[in-house]
Residue frames as qw, qx, qy, qz and C-alpha x, y, z in Angstrom:
[[0.023, -0.894, -0.447, 0.024, -0.10, 0.03, 0.05],
 [0.288, -0.803, 0.085, 0.516, 2.75, 2.39, 0.71],
 [0.427, -0.067, 0.620, 0.654, 4.48, 1.62, -2.69],
 [0.179, 0.640, 0.657, 0.357, 1.17, 2.53, -4.42],
 [0.170, -0.917, -0.232, 0.275, 0.94, 5.80, -2.45],
 [0.385, -0.551, 0.365, 0.644, 4.51, 6.67, -3.57],
 [0.361, 0.226, 0.674, 0.603, 3.68, 5.88, -7.12],
 [0.079, 0.821, 0.547, 0.144, 0.74, 8.19, -6.99],
 [0.226, -0.918, -0.011, 0.325, 2.62, 11.07, -5.45],
 [0.300, -0.606, 0.484, 0.555, 5.89, 10.71, -7.41],
 [0.720, 0.554, -0.179, -0.378, 4.60, 9.20, -10.76],
 [0.966, 0.100, 0.180, 0.156, 6.15, 6.31, -12.62],
 [0.325, -0.724, 0.420, 0.440, 9.96, 6.74, -12.90],
 [0.588, 0.117, 0.684, 0.416, 10.05, 4.58, -16.10],
 [0.346, 0.820, 0.453, 0.058, 7.84, 7.07, -17.90],
 [0.092, -0.948, 0.165, 0.257, 10.27, 10.02, -17.39],
 [0.463, -0.442, 0.651, 0.408, 13.26, 8.01, -18.59],
 [0.541, 0.408, 0.682, 0.275, 11.45, 6.87, -21.82],
 [0.241, 0.934, 0.256, -0.063, 10.53, 10.40, -22.65],
 [0.221, -0.829, 0.367, 0.359, 14.10, 11.57, -22.32],
 [0.502, -0.131, 0.720, 0.461, 15.46, 8.84, -24.65],
 [0.477, 0.649, 0.574, 0.145, 12.82, 9.70, -27.30],
 [0.031, 0.965, -0.019, -0.259, 13.92, 13.35, -27.34],
 [0.400, -0.618, 0.540, 0.408, 17.40, 12.38, -28.25],
 [0.631, 0.193, 0.698, 0.278, 16.70, 10.35, -31.36],
 [0.289, 0.683, -0.178, -0.647, 17.22, 12.14, -34.69],
 [0.850, 0.379, 0.366, 0.004, 16.50, 10.55, -38.02],
 [0.462, -0.414, 0.449, 0.643, 19.62, 10.59, -40.10],
 [0.379, 0.436, 0.661, 0.479, 17.68, 10.47, -43.29],
 [0.003, -0.942, -0.335, 0.022, 15.97, 13.80, -42.45],
 [0.388, -0.762, 0.204, 0.476, 19.25, 15.40, -41.65],
 [0.439, -0.114, 0.626, 0.634, 20.85, 14.27, -44.89],
 [0.252, 0.676, 0.613, 0.323, 17.75, 15.46, -46.96],
 [0.084, -0.971, -0.151, 0.168, 17.98, 18.91, -45.44],
 [0.387, -0.595, 0.431, 0.558, 21.72, 19.12, -46.30],
 [0.418, 0.236, 0.720, 0.501, 20.99, 17.81, -49.88],
 [0.202, 0.842, 0.494, 0.072, 18.31, 20.45, -50.39],
 [0.170, -0.902, 0.124, 0.377, 20.98, 23.15, -49.92],
 [0.584, -0.123, 0.537, 0.596, 23.04, 21.86, -52.80],
 [0.094, 0.353, -0.325, -0.872, 23.18, 23.92, -56.03],
 [0.189, -0.095, -0.803, -0.557, 21.26, 21.47, -58.12],
 [0.176, -0.504, -0.835, 0.133, 18.46, 20.97, -55.62],
 [0.035, -0.546, -0.207, 0.811, 18.27, 24.77, -55.00],
 [0.147, 0.180, -0.538, -0.810, 17.80, 25.23, -58.77],
 [0.241, -0.282, -0.869, -0.327, 15.12, 22.52, -58.96],
 [0.147, -0.563, -0.655, 0.481, 13.31, 24.04, -55.92],
 [0.047, 0.420, -0.042, -0.905, 13.37, 27.43, -57.53],
 [0.224, -0.027, -0.704, -0.674, 11.74, 26.01, -60.64],
 [0.262, -0.412, -0.870, 0.075, 9.12, 24.30, -58.45],
 [0.092, -0.602, -0.449, 0.654, 8.24, 27.41, -56.49],
 [0.133, 0.274, -0.347, -0.887, 8.08, 29.51, -59.74],
 [0.273, -0.185, -0.817, -0.473, 5.62, 26.98, -61.06],
 [0.215, -0.543, -0.765, 0.272, 3.48, 26.88, -57.86],
 [0.054, -0.456, -0.113, 0.881, 3.41, 30.68, -58.05],
 [0.218, 0.113, -0.564, -0.788, 2.33, 30.70, -61.64],
 [0.318, -0.303, -0.861, -0.255, -0.38, 28.07, -61.11],
 [0.235, -0.499, -0.638, 0.537, -1.60, 29.75, -57.89],
 [0.047, 0.357, 0.002, -0.933, -2.05, 33.08, -59.61],
 [0.325, 0.001, -0.588, -0.741, -4.47, 31.62, -62.17],
 [0.592, -0.043, 0.410, -0.692, -8.06, 30.90, -61.41],
 [0.902, 0.232, 0.248, -0.267, -8.60, 28.41, -64.11],
 [0.272, 0.665, -0.670, -0.186, -5.75, 26.23, -65.35],
 [0.988, -0.021, -0.097, -0.116, -5.03, 22.58, -66.07],
 [0.479, 0.573, -0.549, 0.374, -1.39, 23.05, -65.40],
 [0.772, -0.635, 0.007, -0.041, 0.06, 21.44, -62.39],
 [0.031, 0.849, -0.524, 0.068, 3.57, 21.23, -61.03],
 [0.972, -0.139, 0.189, -0.003, 4.01, 17.39, -61.06],
 [0.790, 0.477, -0.124, 0.366, 7.04, 17.53, -63.39],
 [0.107, 0.746, -0.367, 0.546, 8.78, 20.22, -61.28],
 [0.685, -0.549, 0.338, -0.339, 8.08, 18.33, -58.01],
 [0.986, 0.016, 0.103, 0.133, 9.47, 15.02, -59.42],
 [0.572, 0.663, -0.222, 0.429, 12.46, 16.88, -60.81],
 [0.173, -0.736, 0.424, -0.498, 13.24, 18.30, -57.35],
 [0.855, -0.336, 0.336, -0.210, 12.58, 14.97, -55.50],
 [0.921, 0.329, -0.052, 0.203, 14.83, 13.24, -57.98],
 [0.355, 0.705, -0.346, 0.508, 17.61, 15.68, -57.43],
 [0.465, -0.629, 0.431, -0.450, 17.30, 15.53, -53.60],
 [0.945, -0.183, 0.240, -0.127, 16.92, 11.65, -53.50],
 [0.799, 0.473, -0.201, 0.313, 19.98, 11.28, -55.97],
 [0.068, 0.686, -0.485, 0.538, 22.14, 13.36, -53.47],
 [0.678, -0.463, 0.383, -0.422, 20.74, 11.34, -50.54],
 [0.987, 0.116, -0.078, -0.077, 21.38, 8.02, -52.13],
 [0.627, 0.504, -0.429, 0.411, 25.09, 8.70, -52.27],
 [0.020, -0.538, 0.469, -0.700, 25.25, 9.85, -48.49],
 [0.749, -0.381, 0.022, -0.542, 22.75, 7.77, -46.61],
 [0.959, -0.034, -0.280, 0.039, 24.53, 4.50, -46.45],
 [0.410, 0.455, -0.511, 0.603, 27.55, 6.07, -44.83],
 [0.317, -0.382, 0.416, -0.762, 25.45, 6.72, -41.68],
 [0.901, -0.145, -0.202, -0.355, 23.77, 3.20, -41.66],
 [0.340, -0.535, 0.751, -0.186, 25.42, 0.86, -39.00]]
């Protein structure tokens, strides 16, 4: 009974430890993607994508979409990531 009262007053110590461990985890893929997005080729592809989005967004009736520009950007980013990601895999 005393143990139960301490648990109620102090909380479960295991929960605090698990929360601290979760905060420290960083996905290396996301970090590499962010670095690759800053490369010259990816910046150029992103600029084209943003220009397309602006153009399409400014028109009320259009059949144009930015699928090609999006795929070009993702291809450029993933190409960069593919060369770097396996160096961080254990």
